[in-house]
Backbone atoms as SQL, in Angstrom:
CREATE TABLE atoms (id INTEGER PRIMARY KEY, chain TEXT, resi INTEGER, resn TEXT, atom TEXT, x REAL, y REAL, z REAL);
INSERT INTO atoms VALUES
  (1, 'A', 1, 'MET', 'N', 248.061, 202.328, 108.651),
  (2, 'A', 1, 'MET', 'CA', 247.229, 201.500, 107.930),
  (3, 'A', 1, 'MET', 'C', 246.342, 200.885, 109.511),
  (4, 'A', 2, 'GLY', 'N', 246.576, 200.176, 110.297),
  (5, 'A', 2, 'GLY', 'CA', 245.851, 200.029, 111.387),
  (6, 'A', 2, 'GLY', 'C', 244.872, 200.836, 112.053),
  (7, 'A', 3, 'ILE', 'N', 245.335, 202.126, 112.289),
  (8, 'A', 3, 'ILE', 'CA', 244.478, 203.621, 112.814),
  (9, 'A', 3, 'ILE', 'C', 243.365, 203.778, 111.772),
  (10, 'A', 4, 'ILE', 'N', 243.618, 203.367, 110.325),
  (11, 'A', 4, 'ILE', 'CA', 242.224, 203.971, 109.337),
  (12, 'A', 4, 'ILE', 'C', 241.345, 202.726, 109.532),
  (13, 'A', 5, 'VAL', 'N', 242.120, 201.456, 109.987),
  (14, 'A', 5, 'VAL', 'CA', 241.050, 200.012, 109.658),
  (15, 'A', 5, 'VAL', 'C', 240.474, 200.331, 111.150),
  (16, 'A', 6, 'THR', 'N', 240.794, 200.955, 112.233),
  (17, 'A', 6, 'THR', 'CA', 240.181, 200.297, 113.645),
  (18, 'A', 6, 'THR', 'C', 239.267, 201.455, 113.624),
  (19, 'A', 7, 'GLY', 'N', 239.645, 202.694, 112.904),
  (20, 'A', 7, 'GLY', 'CA', 238.441, 203.922, 112.857),
  (21, 'A', 7, 'GLY', 'C', 237.110, 203.843, 111.809),
  (22, 'A', 8, 'VAL', 'N', 237.209, 202.967, 111.148),
  (23, 'A', 8, 'VAL', 'CA', 236.441, 202.268, 110.163),
  (24, 'A', 8, 'VAL', 'C', 235.378, 201.519, 110.902),
  (25, 'A', 9, 'VAL', 'N', 236.296, 200.353, 111.700),
  (26, 'A', 9, 'VAL', 'CA', 234.972, 199.124, 112.670),
  (27, 'A', 9, 'VAL', 'C', 234.978, 200.459, 114.133),
  (28, 'A', 10, 'VAL', 'N', 235.516, 201.191, 114.223),
  (29, 'A', 10, 'VAL', 'CA', 234.776, 201.730, 114.971),
  (30, 'A', 10, 'VAL', 'C', 233.360, 202.980, 115.135),
  (31, 'A', 11, 'VAL', 'N', 233.307, 203.195, 113.994),
  (32, 'A', 11, 'VAL', 'CA', 232.468, 204.335, 112.988),
  (33, 'A', 11, 'VAL', 'C', 231.230, 203.250, 112.845),
  (34, 'A', 12, 'GLY', 'N', 231.656, 201.896, 112.255),
  (35, 'A', 12, 'GLY', 'CA', 230.669, 201.311, 111.920),
  (36, 'A', 12, 'GLY', 'C', 229.941, 200.680, 113.118),
  (37, 'A', 13, 'ALA', 'N', 230.648, 200.048, 114.282),
  (38, 'A', 13, 'ALA', 'CA', 230.070, 199.723, 115.580),
  (39, 'A', 13, 'ALA', 'C', 229.226, 200.920, 116.088),
  (40, 'A', 14, 'ILE', 'N', 229.577, 202.129, 115.691),
  (41, 'A', 14, 'ILE', 'CA', 228.690, 203.405, 116.427),
  (42, 'A', 14, 'ILE', 'C', 227.511, 203.479, 115.632),
  (43, 'A', 15, 'ALA', 'N', 227.195, 203.884, 114.667),
  (44, 'A', 15, 'ALA', 'CA', 226.529, 203.814, 113.813),
  (45, 'A', 15, 'ALA', 'C', 225.242, 202.668, 113.838),
  (46, 'A', 16, 'PHE', 'N', 225.954, 201.254, 113.862),
  (47, 'A', 16, 'PHE', 'CA', 225.217, 199.993, 114.569),
  (48, 'A', 16, 'PHE', 'C', 224.438, 200.362, 115.547),
  (49, 'A', 17, 'GLY', 'N', 225.017, 200.703, 116.484),
  (50, 'A', 17, 'GLY', 'CA', 224.462, 200.851, 117.877),
  (51, 'A', 17, 'GLY', 'C', 223.663, 201.837, 117.902),
  (52, 'A', 18, 'THR', 'N', 223.945, 203.023, 117.259),
  (53, 'A', 18, 'THR', 'CA', 222.916, 204.317, 116.656),
  (54, 'A', 18, 'THR', 'C', 221.364, 203.683, 116.065),
  (55, 'A', 19, 'GLY', 'N', 221.691, 202.752, 115.056),
  (56, 'A', 19, 'GLY', 'CA', 220.530, 202.137, 114.329),
  (57, 'A', 19, 'GLY', 'C', 219.531, 201.435, 114.911),
  (58, 'A', 20, 'TYR', 'N', 220.399, 200.599, 115.706),
  (59, 'A', 20, 'TYR', 'CA', 219.379, 199.847, 116.513),
  (60, 'A', 20, 'TYR', 'C', 218.504, 200.783, 117.999),
  (61, 'A', 21, 'TYR', 'N', 219.193, 201.462, 118.057),
  (62, 'A', 21, 'TYR', 'CA', 218.764, 202.070, 119.534),
  (63, 'A', 21, 'TYR', 'C', 217.327, 202.925, 119.033),
  (64, 'A', 22, 'VAL', 'N', 217.694, 203.514, 117.512),
  (65, 'A', 22, 'VAL', 'CA', 216.875, 204.430, 117.129),
  (66, 'A', 22, 'VAL', 'C', 215.705, 203.685, 116.628),
  (67, 'A', 23, 'LEU', 'N', 215.939, 202.394, 115.958),
  (68, 'A', 23, 'LEU', 'CA', 214.779, 201.941, 115.696),
  (69, 'A', 23, 'LEU', 'C', 213.963, 200.698, 116.577),
  (70, 'A', 24, 'ASN', 'N', 214.728, 200.803, 118.299),
  (71, 'A', 24, 'ASN', 'CA', 213.328, 200.576, 119.123),
  (72, 'A', 24, 'ASN', 'C', 213.032, 201.568, 119.695),
  (73, 'A', 25, 'LEU', 'N', 213.177, 202.273, 119.757),
  (74, 'A', 25, 'LEU', 'CA', 212.629, 203.576, 120.079),
  (75, 'A', 25, 'LEU', 'C', 210.898, 203.302, 120.458),
  (76, 'A', 26, 'GLN', 'N', 210.157, 203.665, 121.558),
  (77, 'A', 26, 'GLN', 'CA', 209.045, 203.634, 121.620),
  (78, 'A', 26, 'GLN', 'C', 208.471, 204.708, 121.953),
  (79, 'A', 27, 'PRO', 'N', 207.899, 205.653, 120.634),
  (80, 'A', 27, 'PRO', 'CA', 207.154, 207.062, 120.967),
  (81, 'A', 27, 'PRO', 'C', 206.141, 206.859, 121.758),
  (82, 'A', 28, 'ALA', 'N', 206.261, 208.114, 122.646),
  (83, 'A', 28, 'ALA', 'CA', 205.599, 208.736, 123.982),
  (84, 'A', 28, 'ALA', 'C', 203.649, 208.493, 123.061),
  (85, 'A', 29, 'GLU', 'N', 203.808, 209.270, 122.429),
  (86, 'A', 29, 'GLU', 'CA', 202.297, 209.714, 121.658),
  (87, 'A', 29, 'GLU', 'C', 202.713, 210.168, 120.135),
  (88, 'A', 30, 'PRO', 'N', 202.038, 210.309, 119.283),
  (89, 'A', 30, 'PRO', 'CA', 202.035, 210.978, 118.261),
  (90, 'A', 30, 'PRO', 'C', 201.832, 212.250, 118.342),
  (91, 'A', 31, 'ALA', 'N', 202.435, 212.958, 117.400),
  (92, 'A', 31, 'ALA', 'CA', 202.901, 214.396, 117.737),
  (93, 'A', 31, 'ALA', 'C', 201.358, 214.999, 117.052),
  (94, 'A', 32, 'TRP', 'N', 200.474, 214.202, 116.336),
  (95, 'A', 32, 'TRP', 'CA', 198.940, 214.964, 116.466),
  (96, 'A', 32, 'TRP', 'C', 198.081, 215.355, 117.538),
  (97, 'A', 33, 'GLU', 'N', 198.252, 213.830, 118.542),
  (98, 'A', 33, 'GLU', 'CA', 197.984, 214.171, 119.844),
  (99, 'A', 33, 'GLU', 'C', 198.715, 215.384, 121.134),
  (100, 'A', 34, 'VAL', 'N', 200.095, 214.885, 120.892),
  (101, 'A', 34, 'VAL', 'CA', 200.700, 216.194, 121.527),
  (102, 'A', 34, 'VAL', 'C', 200.293, 217.324, 121.320),
  (103, 'A', 35, 'TYR', 'N', 200.232, 218.027, 120.095),
  (104, 'A', 35, 'TYR', 'CA', 200.352, 219.037, 120.065),
  (105, 'A', 35, 'TYR', 'C', 198.289, 220.188, 119.248),
  (106, 'A', 36, 'SER', 'N', 197.495, 218.968, 119.936),
  (107, 'A', 36, 'SER', 'CA', 196.278, 219.344, 119.744),
  (108, 'A', 36, 'SER', 'C', 195.693, 220.184, 120.333),
  (109, 'A', 37, 'THR', 'N', 195.197, 220.876, 120.198),
  (110, 'A', 37, 'THR', 'CA', 194.600, 221.841, 121.103),
  (111, 'A', 37, 'THR', 'C', 192.648, 221.655, 120.792),
  (112, 'A', 38, 'GLU', 'N', 191.871, 222.055, 121.904),
  (113, 'A', 38, 'GLU', 'CA', 190.277, 221.985, 121.834),
  (114, 'A', 38, 'GLU', 'C', 189.809, 223.537, 120.890),
  (115, 'A', 39, 'GLY', 'N', 190.527, 224.484, 120.773),
  (116, 'A', 39, 'GLY', 'CA', 190.319, 225.330, 119.905),
  (117, 'A', 39, 'GLY', 'C', 189.933, 225.287, 119.113),
  (118, 'A', 40, 'ALA', 'N', 190.974, 223.626, 118.246),
  (119, 'A', 40, 'ALA', 'CA', 191.060, 223.562, 116.780),
  (120, 'A', 40, 'ALA', 'C', 189.895, 222.728, 115.918),
  (121, 'A', 41, 'ARG', 'N', 189.373, 222.323, 117.228),
  (122, 'A', 41, 'ARG', 'CA', 188.527, 221.430, 116.800),
  (123, 'A', 41, 'ARG', 'C', 186.975, 221.603, 115.770),
  (124, 'A', 42, 'VAL', 'N', 186.886, 221.042, 115.083),
  (125, 'A', 42, 'VAL', 'CA', 185.784, 221.433, 114.215),
  (126, 'A', 42, 'VAL', 'C', 184.443, 220.160, 114.314),
  (127, 'A', 43, 'GLY', 'N', 183.732, 219.927, 114.893),
  (128, 'A', 43, 'GLY', 'CA', 183.095, 219.167, 114.839),
  (129, 'A', 43, 'GLY', 'C', 181.440, 218.859, 113.930),
  (130, 'A', 44, 'ASP', 'N', 180.950, 219.397, 114.044),
  (131, 'A', 44, 'ASP', 'CA', 179.796, 219.712, 112.841),
  (132, 'A', 44, 'ASP', 'C', 179.685, 221.386, 112.289),
  (133, 'A', 45, 'PRO', 'N', 180.532, 221.681, 110.966),
  (134, 'A', 45, 'PRO', 'CA', 180.640, 222.849, 110.764),
  (135, 'A', 45, 'PRO', 'C', 179.624, 223.399, 110.539),
  (136, 'A', 46, 'GLY', 'N', 178.343, 222.720, 109.770),
  (137, 'A', 46, 'GLY', 'CA', 177.311, 223.091, 109.877),
  (138, 'A', 46, 'GLY', 'C', 176.593, 223.641, 108.348),
  (139, 'A', 47, 'HIS', 'N', 176.159, 224.743, 107.937),
  (140, 'A', 47, 'HIS', 'CA', 176.249, 225.076, 106.604),
  (141, 'A', 47, 'HIS', 'C', 176.863, 226.474, 106.521),
  (142, 'A', 48, 'ASN', 'N', 177.418, 226.922, 107.301),
  (143, 'A', 48, 'ASN', 'CA', 177.677, 228.436, 107.257),
  (144, 'A', 48, 'ASN', 'C', 178.778, 228.336, 106.089),
  (145, 'A', 49, 'LEU', 'N', 179.636, 227.368, 106.039),
  (146, 'A', 49, 'LEU', 'CA', 180.854, 227.871, 105.409),
  (147, 'A', 49, 'LEU', 'C', 180.909, 227.907, 104.138),
  (148, 'A', 50, 'VAL', 'N', 180.138, 226.686, 102.973),
  (149, 'A', 50, 'VAL', 'CA', 179.743, 227.118, 102.013),
  (150, 'A', 50, 'VAL', 'C', 178.453, 226.726, 101.587),
  (151, 'A', 51, 'GLY', 'N', 177.778, 226.797, 102.438),
  (152, 'A', 51, 'GLY', 'CA', 176.016, 227.075, 101.950),
  (153, 'A', 51, 'GLY', 'C', 174.968, 225.654, 102.082),
  (154, 'A', 52, 'LYS', 'N', 174.203, 225.873, 102.112),
  (155, 'A', 52, 'LYS', 'CA', 173.428, 224.424, 102.613),
  (156, 'A', 52, 'LYS', 'C', 173.232, 223.612, 101.353),
  (157, 'A', 53, 'ASN', 'N', 172.898, 224.117, 99.902),
  (158, 'A', 53, 'ASN', 'CA', 172.938, 223.361, 98.609),
  (159, 'A', 53, 'ASN', 'C', 174.700, 222.792, 97.904),
  (160, 'A', 54, 'TRP', 'N', 175.575, 223.083, 98.572),
  (161, 'A', 54, 'TRP', 'CA', 176.953, 222.979, 97.937),
  (162, 'A', 54, 'TRP', 'C', 177.039, 221.659, 97.926),
  (163, 'A', 55, 'SER', 'N', 177.096, 220.818, 97.072),
  (164, 'A', 55, 'SER', 'CA', 177.373, 219.465, 96.473),
  (165, 'A', 55, 'SER', 'C', 178.867, 219.218, 97.047),
  (166, 'A', 56, 'GLY', 'N', 179.674, 220.215, 96.415),
  (167, 'A', 56, 'GLY', 'CA', 181.224, 219.931, 95.800),
  (168, 'A', 56, 'GLY', 'C', 181.457, 219.408, 94.596),
  (169, 'A', 57, 'GLU', 'N', 180.343, 219.716, 93.939),
  (170, 'A', 57, 'GLU', 'CA', 180.963, 219.245, 92.273),
  (171, 'A', 57, 'GLU', 'C', 180.373, 220.771, 91.356),
  (172, 'A', 58, 'PRO', 'N', 181.246, 220.427, 90.803),
  (173, 'A', 58, 'PRO', 'CA', 181.078, 222.201, 90.005),
  (174, 'A', 58, 'PRO', 'C', 180.198, 222.191, 89.031),
  (175, 'A', 59, 'GLY', 'N', 178.966, 223.144, 88.907),
  (176, 'A', 59, 'GLY', 'CA', 178.525, 223.033, 88.502),
  (177, 'A', 59, 'GLY', 'C', 177.140, 222.598, 88.248),
  (178, 'A', 60, 'SER', 'N', 177.223, 222.235, 89.544),
  (179, 'A', 60, 'SER', 'CA', 176.072, 221.237, 90.215),
  (180, 'A', 60, 'SER', 'C', 174.595, 222.344, 90.777),
  (181, 'A', 61, 'VAL', 'N', 174.871, 223.632, 91.027),
  (182, 'A', 61, 'VAL', 'CA', 174.016, 224.233, 91.861),
  (183, 'A', 61, 'VAL', 'C', 174.208, 225.455, 90.785),
  (184, 'A', 62, 'SER', 'N', 172.793, 225.995, 90.804),
  (185, 'A', 62, 'SER', 'CA', 172.666, 226.763, 89.761),
  (186, 'A', 62, 'SER', 'C', 172.686, 228.347, 90.366),
  (187, 'A', 63, 'THR', 'N', 173.713, 229.221, 89.267),
  (188, 'A', 63, 'THR', 'CA', 174.001, 230.471, 89.700),
  (189, 'A', 63, 'THR', 'C', 173.491, 231.731, 89.043),
  (190, 'A', 64, 'ASP', 'N', 172.516, 231.062, 88.137),
  (191, 'A', 64, 'ASP', 'CA', 171.895, 232.428, 87.600),
  (192, 'A', 64, 'ASP', 'C', 171.066, 233.898, 88.569),
  (193, 'A', 65, 'GLY', 'N', 171.266, 234.864, 87.948),
  (194, 'A', 65, 'GLY', 'CA', 170.874, 236.068, 88.717),
  (195, 'A', 65, 'GLY', 'C', 171.832, 236.431, 89.550),
  (196, 'A', 66, 'GLU', 'N', 172.910, 235.693, 89.926),
  (197, 'A', 66, 'GLU', 'CA', 174.017, 236.186, 90.786),
  (198, 'A', 66, 'GLU', 'C', 174.708, 236.859, 90.421),
  (199, 'A', 67, 'GLU', 'N', 175.279, 237.967, 90.810),
  (200, 'A', 67, 'GLU', 'CA', 176.261, 238.833, 90.392),
  (201, 'A', 67, 'GLU', 'C', 177.578, 238.705, 91.350),
  (202, 'A', 68, 'THR', 'N', 178.461, 239.032, 91.114),
  (203, 'A', 68, 'THR', 'CA', 179.690, 239.305, 91.789),
  (204, 'A', 68, 'THR', 'C', 179.927, 240.654, 92.086),
  (205, 'A', 69, 'SER', 'N', 180.326, 241.035, 93.238),
  (206, 'A', 69, 'SER', 'CA', 180.887, 243.081, 93.172),
  (207, 'A', 69, 'SER', 'C', 182.180, 242.706, 92.825),
  (208, 'A', 70, 'SER', 'N', 182.916, 243.907, 91.611),
  (209, 'A', 70, 'SER', 'CA', 183.944, 243.848, 91.629),
  (210, 'A', 70, 'SER', 'C', 184.595, 244.796, 91.368);
C-alpha cells in the first residue's frame, strides 16, 4: 500500500512541476513570424483577382450579356 501512495505522490509532483514549467515558458517568436516568407506576401492585389467593380455582395453587378462556356 505504501508503494502505491508513494507512486501517486511522485506522479503528482511530476505533473505539478511539469505544469509549472510549461506555464512559465516564454515563446521565442510566434509561428506566423517564424514560418513566414517574403514570396507569400500580397500587399495590394489590385483588381486582377475578381475585377474592378466587384463589391463582394451577390447580385450587385449586372451580368447581362455574359455567357459561360460549358
